[in-house]
ROGUBA-883310 format. One record per residue (C-alpha): residue in one letter; x negated, z, y negated. Coordinates in steps of 0.02 Angstrom, whole numbers, padded with zeros to 5 digits, always signed. Layout:
N
aXZY/...
***
This chain:
744
k-00005-00002+00003/l-00146+00035-00111/i-00211-00138-00078/l-00019-00202-00112/l-00035-00104-00292/d-00195-00182-00336/s-00139-00364-00299/l+00025-00347-00393/l-00076-00280-00548/q-00209-00414-00530/e-00073-00557-00535/k+00013-00481-00685/y-00159-00475-00781/e-00204-00649-00750/a-00058-00709-00787/e-00037-00618-00936/e-00204-00664-00988/k-00162-00844-01000/r-00018-00799-01139/t-00107-00677-01247/t-00225-00653-01378/a-00399-00546-01379/l-00291-00407-01471/d-00140-00412-01335/l-00249-00401-01204/i-00332-00225-01273/k-00141-00168-01282/m-00114-00244-01109/i-00238-00136-01021/s-00188+00020-01098/m-00004-00012-01050/l-00069-00068-00855/k-00146+00114-00847/r+00004+00206-00881/d+00124+00081-00764/m-00011+00116-00624/l+00028+00290-00637/i+00213+00261-00647/f+00203+00147-00512/l+00101+00264-00391/i+00233+00392-00430/n+00379+00270-00389/l+00267+00207-00219/t+00252+00401-00160/i+00449+00421-00176/l+00494+00241-00096/s+00368+00292+00051/v+00449+00456+00077/n+00635+00365+00084/c+00567+00231+00198/l+00629+00087+00080/d+00554-00072+00094/i+00501-00113-00099/s+00467-00300-00055/s+00669-00327-00064/n+00730-00386-00217/d+00895-00338-00183/n+00953-00138-00198/y+00992-00120-00022/g+00938-00259+00076/r+01004-00436+00117/g+01128-00512+00223/a+01173-00399+00372/s+01062-00267+00334/r+01175-00199+00202/n+01282-00152+00314/r+01168+00001+00365/f+01193+00072+00193/a+01363+00040+00171/t+01488+00194+00133/k+01618+00217+00279/t+01790+00178+00238/d+01933+00090+00277/k+01934-00013+00107/p+01866-00187+00079/t+01712-00182-00039/l+01695-00269-00193/n+01518-00346-00227/l+01453-00392-00368/g+01291-00481-00435/l+01175-00425-00570/i+01030-00532-00642/v+00888-00448-00739/p+00740-00505-00832/h+00593-00479-00716/s+00473-00327-00719/l+00363-00232-00608/f+00397-00068-00668/r+00576-00060-00741/e+00660-00079-00558/k+00709+00110-00575/q+00773+00109-00756/y+00882-00049-00697/r+00950+00057-00552/a+00980+00203-00665/a+01093+00089-00768/v+01183+00030-00629/r+01225+00215-00571/e+01269+00256-00727/a+01382+00109-00752/v+01459+00140-00591/d+01488+00313-00645/i+01584+00272-00806/v+01699+00146-00711/k+01754+00253-00574/n+01753+00426-00651/k+01814+00386-00847/r+01888+00195-00829/r+01966+00242-00664/p+02021+00063-00634/r+02191+00040-00538/f+02094-00088-00410/l+01994+00075-00333/k+02158+00111-00211/q+02133-00068-00138/y+01934-00078-00140/h+01763+00019-00138/l+01639+00002-00257/d+01484+00087-00294/e+01306+00054-00327/r+01255-00007-00170/q+01387-00169-00187/i+01303-00215-00360/h+01161-00341-00286/f+01059-00358-00419/s+00894-00478-00428/m+00738-00480-00558/m+00712-00666-00607/s+00567-00721-00723/v+00603-00815-00901/n+00585-00965-00830/p+00605-00980-00645/s+00585-01136-00532/p+00746-01212-00461/t+00693-01142-00295/v+00686-00961-00365/i+00847-01001-00446/l+00933-01053-00280/q+00843-00939-00159/n+00940-00784-00264/l+01086-00871-00274/c+01101-00894-00091/q+01022-00750-00010/t+01044-00619-00137/f+01236-00653-00200/l+01315-00777-00081/e+01261-00694+00074/n+01349-00530-00005/n+01511-00611-00041/v+01479-00568-00235/t+01654-00600-00333/s+01557-00603-00503/i+01382-00607-00580/i+01324-00520-00729/y+01183-00617-00808/m+01066-00523-00924/t+00921-00612-01041/n+00837-00526-01187/s+00697-00661-01184/e+00633-00716-01358/m+00539-00858-01309/f+00720-00953-01389/g+00742-01126-01315/r+00602-01136-01195/s+00699-01035-01019/t+00865-01122-01092/a+00843-01264-00959/a+00836-01120-00798/s+00987-01033-00889/q+01073-01199-00877/y+01047-01243-00698/f+01104-01064-00656/l+01262-01072-00765/q+01313-01236-00688/l+01279-01186-00505/a+01406-01035-00538/g+01523-01143-00605/y+01510-01265-00440/l+01534-01140-00338/g+01686-01052-00426/i+01596-00884-00470/p+01636-00803-00634/v+01493-00755-00748/i+01485-00610-00864/a+01331-00639-00979/w+01225-00563-01116/n+01095-00685-01170/a+00999-00658-01340/d+00972-00849-01334/n+01145-00927-01293/s+01157-01073-01406/g+01095-01203-01287/l+01212-01118-01147/q+01400-01160-01237/s+01461-01297-01125/q+01346-01271-00969/s+01476-01163-00863/r+01677-01177-00879/l+01667-00989-00793/r+01581-00892-00908/v+01609-00751-01053/q+01470-00696-01161/l+01436-00535-01233/a+01313-00573-01339/p+01348-00636-01522/s+01374-00831-01520/i+01282-00951-01641/e+01457-00970-01705/h+01444-00776-01760/q+01284-00828-01840/v+01350-00954-01943/g+01491-00859-01990/s+01383-00713-02061/m+01284-00823-02162/l+01422-00924-02238/a+01504-00748-02288/l+01330-00719-02381/l+01360-00887-02468/i+01535-00834-02528/r+01489-00662-02576/y+01358-00752-02704/n+01456-00893-02750/w+01331-01016-02666/q+01439-01177-02642/q+01296-01304-02613/f+01166-01278-02468/s+01074-01387-02334/v+01060-01351-02155/v+00876-01350-02084/t+00846-01362-01880/s+00699-01397-01769/d+00691-01457-01610/i+00751-01281-01525/a+00890-01299-01390/g+01057-01297-01465/h+00997-01358-01636/d+01169-01496-01626/d+01275-01356-01589/f+01210-01261-01743/i+01266-01403-01856/q+01406-01437-01769/a+01453-01238-01787/v+01416-01247-01990/r+01518-01414-02015/d+01683-01313-01918/k+01652-01169-02009/v+01653-01256-02176/a+01806-01353-02144/h+01902-01196-02088/m+01846-01112-02239/r+01900-01266-02338/e+02063-01262-02242/n+02128-01088-02239/m+02012-00994-02369/n+02022-01125-02504/f+01829-01098-02531/r+01742-01269-02543/f+01570-01294-02460/f+01454-01438-02504/i+01327-01470-02370/q+01195-01562-02471/a+01084-01617-02327/e+01069-01590-02121/v+00861-01612-02095/k+00788-01580-01917/v+00611-01537-01971/t+00473-01589-01856/t+00331-01651-01981/k+00298-01620-02160/e+00369-01777-02211/h+00536-01719-02175/m+00522-01591-02340/q+00562-01745-02433/d+00740-01756-02386/l+00763-01576-02448/l+00677-01613-02608/n+00788-01765-02655/a+00947-01669-02603/e+00887-01542-02736/t+00954-01405-02643/r+00931-01226-02670/i+00994-01121-02528/l+00952-01161-02354/l+00993-01118-02180/l+00861-01119-02055/y+00893-01119-01873/s+00738-01132-01770/t+00596-01029-01644/k+00476-00911-01751/d+00322-01013-01707/e+00419-01175-01779/a+00493-01071-01928/r+00310-01031-01959/n+00259-01214-01996/i+00426-01263-02078/l+00400-01136-02207/s+00219-01162-02230/w+00278-01363-02266/a+00406-01295-02370/e+00277-01192-02478/e+00177-01339-02501/a+00311-01440-02549/g+00371-01300-02684/l+00535-01255-02589/t+00492-01072-02584/g+00497-01030-02758/t+00608-00892-02863/n+00755-01002-02854/y+00760-01043-02671/v+00839-00926-02538/w+00804-00965-02363/i+00924-00893-02236/v+00885-00885-02049/t+00958-00850-01877/q+00914-00711-01751/s+00782-00840-01669/v+00681-00839-01829/i+00664-00652-01845/g+00661-00605-01654/e+00658-00415-01579/s+00689-00288-01712/d+00658-00112-01692/g+00769+00037-01785/g+00805-00103-01906/q+00644-00171-01950/a+00537-00323-01882/e+00364-00395-01917/a+00365-00557-02001/s+00228-00704-02039/h+00131-00705-02195/h+00191-00888-02202/f+00383-00814-02250/p+00413-00785-02437/v+00498-00633-02491/g+00663-00622-02519/m+00727-00722-02357/l+00885-00670-02287/g+00936-00663-02104/v+01075-00620-01967/s+01009-00533-01820/f+01060-00414-01688/p+00951-00300-01547/t+00885-00396-01409/s+00767-00245-01350/f+00753-00199-01186/q+00855-00047-01219/a+00991-00160-01301/l+01003-00257-01129/i+01019-00092-01033/e+01169-00019-01143/q+01262-00191-01087/i+01255-00156-00920/p+01397-00027-00906/l+01516-00137-01028/a+01481-00283-00932/l+01551-00175-00783/l+01701-00124-00880/v+01734-00284-00921/y+01736-00353-00739/a+01847-00199-00688/e+01973-00227-00830/g+01978-00411-00768/v+01991-00363-00571/d+02130-00240-00610/r+02238-00394-00712/f+02197-00513-00562/l+02266-00383-00445/a+02409-00333-00527/n+02489-00505-00489/p+02531-00503-00306/i+02515-00663-00274/n+02333-00686-00298/g+02219-00692-00158/s+02081-00584-00074/l+01920-00538-00176/v+01822-00578-00031/p+01749-00742-00062/h+01678-00849+00080/l+01533-00950-00002/s+01373-01012+00086/c+01224-01121+00063/t+01219-01174+00227/g+01328-01282+00337/g+01411-01242+00492/v+01468-01076+00441/s+01631-01016+00490/n+01773-01001+00359/s+01667-01057+00228/e+01718-01137+00075/a+01616-01255-00050/s+01711-01172-00204/w+01788-00998-00218/e+01984-01046-00246/y+02005-00906-00343/g+01866-00883-00442/e+01945-00978-00588/k+02108-00857-00597/l+01977-00717-00584/y+01877-00800-00723/r+02064-00807-00835/h+02094-00642-00812/i+01916-00579-00866/k+01934-00689-01010/s+02107-00618-01060/i+02067-00437-01067/r+02098-00325-01204/m+02008-00162-01192/p+01951-00024-01312/g+01759-00040-01397/r+01631+00079-01427/q+01686+00206-01563/g+01700+00123-01737/s+01713-00044-01644/p+01853-00160-01628/e+01936-00205-01443/i+01844-00325-01332/q+01924-00481-01318/f+01868-00654-01288/l+01888-00827-01376/g+01961-00979-01273/d+01775-01038-01248/g+01731-00870-01167/n+01641-00797-01327/l+01667-00636-01393/l+01796-00623-01533/n+01725-00482-01638/v+01541-00448-01654/e+01430-00342-01775/l+01276-00427-01849/m+01132-00347-01948/i+01101-00427-02109/m+00900-00422-02132/n+00801-00455-02307/l+00608-00483-02288/r+00512-00395-02400/k+00337-00315-02441/s+00284-00181-02321/s+00283-00011-02388/s+00115+00029-02313/s-00071-00028-02360/s-00045-00178-02269/n-00008-00344-02327/q+00103-00375-02180/n+00284-00421-02241/m+00433-00335-02138/w+00603-00378-02096/e+00729-00244-02150/k+00899-00195-02129/i+00997-00203-02277/g+01181-00199-02212/v+01297-00272-02078/w+01436-00391-02062/k+01597-00351-01961/s+01686-00509-01904/w+01842-00420-01895/k+01846-00351-02081/s+01915-00460-02211/e+01874-00344-02349/g+01704-00417-02446/h+01714-00566-02292/g+01652-00423-02175/l+01487-00391-02265/e+01416-00205-02314/i+01266-00221-02402/k+01144-00122-02488/d+01013-00187-02625/i+00926-00343-02575/v+00737-00414-02636/w+00777-00583-02696/p+00638-00721-02708/g+00490-00681-02825/d+00537-00484-02800/s+00694-00513-02926/h+00835-00393-02906/v+00951-00529-02982/p+01005-00677-02868/p+00971-00854-02895/q+01102-00976-02965/g+01083-01074-02792/v+01098-01239-02904/p+00963-01327-02984/e+00930-01279-03186/k+01079-01331-03289/f+01061-01501-03391/h+01114-01525-03570/l+01266-01658-03609/t+01342-01713-03770/v+01498-01758-03765/g+01608-01848-03874/f+01797-01839-03916/l+01939-01901-04030/e+02085-01793-04046/e+02274-01854-03968/s+02388-01722-03903/p+02405-01672-03760/f+02229-01720-03717/v+02120-01657-03867/n+02188-01528-03979/v+02113-01453-04127/a+02138-01287-04218/p+02038-01186-04321/p+01940-01018-04249/d+02010-00854-04255/p+01999-00816-04444/v+01948-00629-04418/s+01803-00663-04288/g+01769-00832-04323/k+01765-00881-04142/c+01869-00973-04017/n+01980-00848-03925/v+02045-00893-03753/d+02203-00969-03817/r+02113-01071-03948/g+01986-01174-03822/i+01830-01216-03845/r+01697-01221-03996/c+01680-01402-04047/r+01574-01497-04193/m+01677-01605-04289/d+01536-01709-04359/n+01406-01808-04261/s+01263-01781-04398/t+01087-01786-04341/d+00971-01644-04338/e+00921-01637-04508/e+01078-01665-04588/r+01156-01536-04460/k+01030-01407-04544/n+01145-01391-04698/v+01309-01408-04609/t+01442-01240-04636/e+01530-01147-04513/g+01671-01233-04572/m+01620-01401-04487/f+01659-01304-04313/e+01819-01296-04246/c+01915-01248-04078/c+01968-01403-03948/s+02079-01370-03819/g+02209-01483-03702/f+02200-01570-03542/c+02037-01652-03557/v+01941-01489-03628/d+01990-01404-03468/l+01947-01542-03366/l+01768-01534-03458/a+01766-01363-03412/k+01789-01365-03234/f+01666-01517-03222/a+01532-01401-03304/e+01574-01259-03183/d+01544-01352-03027/l+01420-01463-03071/q+01324-01331-03172/f+01294-01405-03333/e+01288-01364-03521/f+01369-01477-03663/d+01414-01497-03845/l+01588-01563-03889/v+01565-01677-04036/r+01691-01765-04140/t+01661-01945-04192/n+01628-01981-04369/d+01734-02146-04353/p+01914-02092-04308/k+01949-02251-04206/w+01960-02289-04016/g+01843-02429-04016/s+01858-02610-04030/q+01750-02776-04073/v+01747-02834-04246/n+01635-02978-04283/g+01543-02931-04116/k+01520-02757-04157/w+01604-02614-04093/n+01680-02467-04199/g+01739-02295-04169/l+01705-02191-03996/m+01631-02346-03918/s+01516-02373-04050/e+01438-02212-04027/l+01445-02214-03838/v+01359-02399-03847/a+01232-02338-03973/k+01188-02184-03839/k+01235-02050-03979/f+01341-01966-03853/d+01305-01956-03659/m+01482-01980-03620/v+01664-01973-03686/l+01819-01885-03635/t+01978-01908-03712/s+02121-02021-03680/l+02020-02178-03691/k+02108-02325-03637/i+02019-02441-03511/n+02017-02621-03540/a+01915-02775-03496/e+01801-02779-03646/r+01776-02602-03643/e+01737-02594-03450/s+01606-02737-03484/v+01491-02645-03595/v+01520-02444-03520/d+01570-02370-03366/f+01736-02297-03334/t+01778-02146-03190/a+01939-02192-03102/p+02082-02161-03206/f+02151-01977-03209/l+02315-02006-03292/e+02445-02152-03296/s+02550-02130-03441/g+02682-02246-03381/t+02741-02302-03554/a+02830-02472-03557/i+02903-02577-03718/l+03074-02651-03664/v+03141-02818-03765/a+03295-02924-03734/k+03249-03099-03675/r+03338-03257-03749/t+03397-03392-03635/g+03370-03576-03684/i+03419-03741-03640/i+03344-03848-03486/s+03165-03922-03534/p+03198-04118-03560/t+03039-04148-03460/a+03095-04047-03294/f+03122-04204-03202/l+02931-04210-03225/e+02885-04049-03170/p+02869-04065-02992/f+02691-04154-03012/d+02582-04139-03129/a+02512-04271-03234/a+02359-04320-03134/s+02470-04342-02991/w+02592-04456-03084/l+02454-04549-03166/l+02379-04586-02984/i+02547-04649-02918/v+02604-04754-03064/f+02432-04841-03106/a+02357-04827-02949/a+02443-04814-02786/v+02594-04937-02857/q+02443-05066-02916/i+02334-05072-02766/s+02485-05075-02651/a+02558-05236-02741/l+02381-05310-02753/t+02351-05295-02583/i+02524-05355-02505/f+02502-05505-02611/l+02315-05530-02558/f+02346-05531-02377/e+02507-05648-02408/w+02399-05774-02501/l+02260-05776-02372/s+02385-05788-02228/p+02429-05958-02145/t+02602-05938-02138/g+02625-05878-02307/y+02539-05968-02456/n+02393-06025-02357/m+02277-06003-02518/k+02379-06134-02630/s+02440-06117-02803/a+02606-06126-02739/p+02700-06083-02580/a+02801-06188-02476/p+02975-06237-02546/d+03074-06129-02407/h+02948-05981-02453/k+03023-05865-02582/f+02883-05749-02634/s+02775-05723-02781/m+02668-05587-02881/c+02817-05543-02962/r+02921-05525-02805/t+02787-05396-02735/f+02795-05274-02880/w+02990-05301-02856/m+02960-05244-02687/v+02853-05098-02708/w+02950-05020-02833/a+03110-05049-02728/l+03030-04965-02597/l+02952-04826-02682/f+03123-04765-02758/q+03242-04829-02602/a+03341-04935-02721/p+03466-05037-02633/v+03435-05211-02709/q+03396-05391-02654/m+03204-05404-02597/d+03111-05549-02539/c+02980-05506-02386/p+02817-05569-02346/r+02798-05683-02205/a+02608-05637-02158/f+02589-05512-02027/t+02465-05415-02116/a+02558-05417-02282/r+02715-05356-02185/f+02593-05222-02096/m+02551-05163-02279/a+02719-05159-02340/s+02774-05048-02205/v+02631-04916-02248/w+02692-04908-02414/a+02880-04895-02373/l+02816-04728-02259/f+02714-04665-02416/a+02886-04689-02522/v+02975-04594-02389/v+02863-04439-02401/f+02825-04448-02582/l+03027-04456-02635/a+03050-04303-02508/i+02933-04200-02582/y+03007-04240-02751/t+03188-04210-02719/a+03149-04051-02630/n+03059-03988-02802/l+03158-04078-02922/a+03312-03942-02893/a+03207-03796-02920/f+03128-03861-03086/m+03301-03920-03146/i+03367-03744-03133/t+03241-03653-03243/r+03288-03606-03425/e+03157-03577-03555/e+03175-03388-03585/w+03085-03317-03750/d+03089-03157-03859/q+03039-03099-04029/f+02918-02955-04028/q+02806-02931-04153/g+02726-02780-04271/v+02630-02685-04127/
***
């Protein structure tokens, strides 16, 4: 056994040597000496009791567990427990299990104990490393849990290697979901596990809770614009989606409008340019601690960590805290804010009784319905086992009952409830502030300054003490870029802009009188002699709109009346009134009841119209007679000229030419035969008669080609006449209407 002890310690030393620095090695040697003494004491106790320390299960696996089973006629309830691997904390795990069982049996006293037996022997636990191989996961699942017919698995991890152990956790949760075994989890890093198991409830605060606490901070200090910064950490897409969903929820239900200026995944220094372009001042960061060190170092180089910038980070950046304090990298700027929750070994131990109570309440609800089946699953990793099933048929029912529980929480905490996705409904998070250490060292420290309670609506759930802001300031930043200044021109017109004198006593513009405005547009030199009488109070719809713009867009303005009291029109190619001073850039903008027309739009930009006046002028129309040229209106002048002087002439000449050339017609003679009645005049007569479909006597040509051309012309005449007569009726009934309107 001493040889075994030596080999175990040697393996631990070699494994830790690869992952620690020289300073950590010195600390580890002292830890090993202490742990060796504890291990020797435990080894002596275990030797006396004849227990096999190589077993990872409480009381053996498979059939061997029956040797220690309590003699009872009741069937047993078996439960699986996964905890982080440790050589020297097995005793503490066992003590926590005993305490949890004692709380359930003696304090909670669930009803299922009348039908089933449960003690610490039925809780089969396995210690798994941070990143186990698939073989180890399968071995624990098959030999430790399935052989013991566990009805649920309690899965505990407090790893601070956020994102790096996600693959193993995802694999385990997927396997448990396929087998139909409910999982009661407490995972410090659960953001990458949101959709990996359909049969999982989560006792640790989810990424949605952290986002909710971050946005509560933004509401408290009226920061409406922010950017989201992530890294390649597992679950970064879930974090961004959670922010979007929470922003949409607050817009719809709380009437608080957030604006996400940028969503940037920072993996290189060049990505900081996206944040600079967004002119953002409030940044939400989700990454690992090491990635945050690089991101904030690049941010410092880009000038994004000054007095006006606030970084709000998640638990993954802060890491494990002790008594509300945690060490921080020197790259982190003082004044940062963060949200956190305990992830220490002691915090994990304290969650085991709670997880067992949740399981007991779920089993009670399951057994309350008589139609539900037995809580003895028959699952196996090997084929050929009698009565074995591929997936536990009652596992999903048990999960639904576990998810639907409502049980009292700890003192000062609300009821334990779960959401539809299995996450805890109500949680409490610590609000952390990065400050300079009070000791002589230059180490910055995270310090707890308050809490966020998701179930409280007062103050958006926040209870916060004094905060040290960036630059050691005690005043929160504005959260927006520095204000810029605008000169805004106006011309009074009620109710858009009203002008009234200031209060005669104070000489100021009270709330009911509006905003102070200047009644002349003089230059700086000219304004030196301006008296107070040149200032009045402006109010009205446009002034209220300008004040709202200034509040939302964070700018300051001077409201100035134009010296030329005209709206603006072109006279001899030059603008006058408001348009003149706007074009000359004496005003940055004009806000008044300025009408939009094509001439003004050609020289200045208008916003979308904010008001349609709806003003209209009605006059009586006078009906006149039918136009004397209405019969010509079916075709335009060009069409008539083409028909009369082109189509008619060409058709007549073509028909006569073919007749003159034909041997059966003129045969190229100056006069036709005595019996052939056809000539040039008769050709024109035929063309006009065909065009207007006149029932008159016509002489036809003898030549075949001339007759063919006459037929083509006759077809054209039919089409032309049909179009003309169809449109003539519409034009003949139209009467000219006119009105007398002048003087406007």
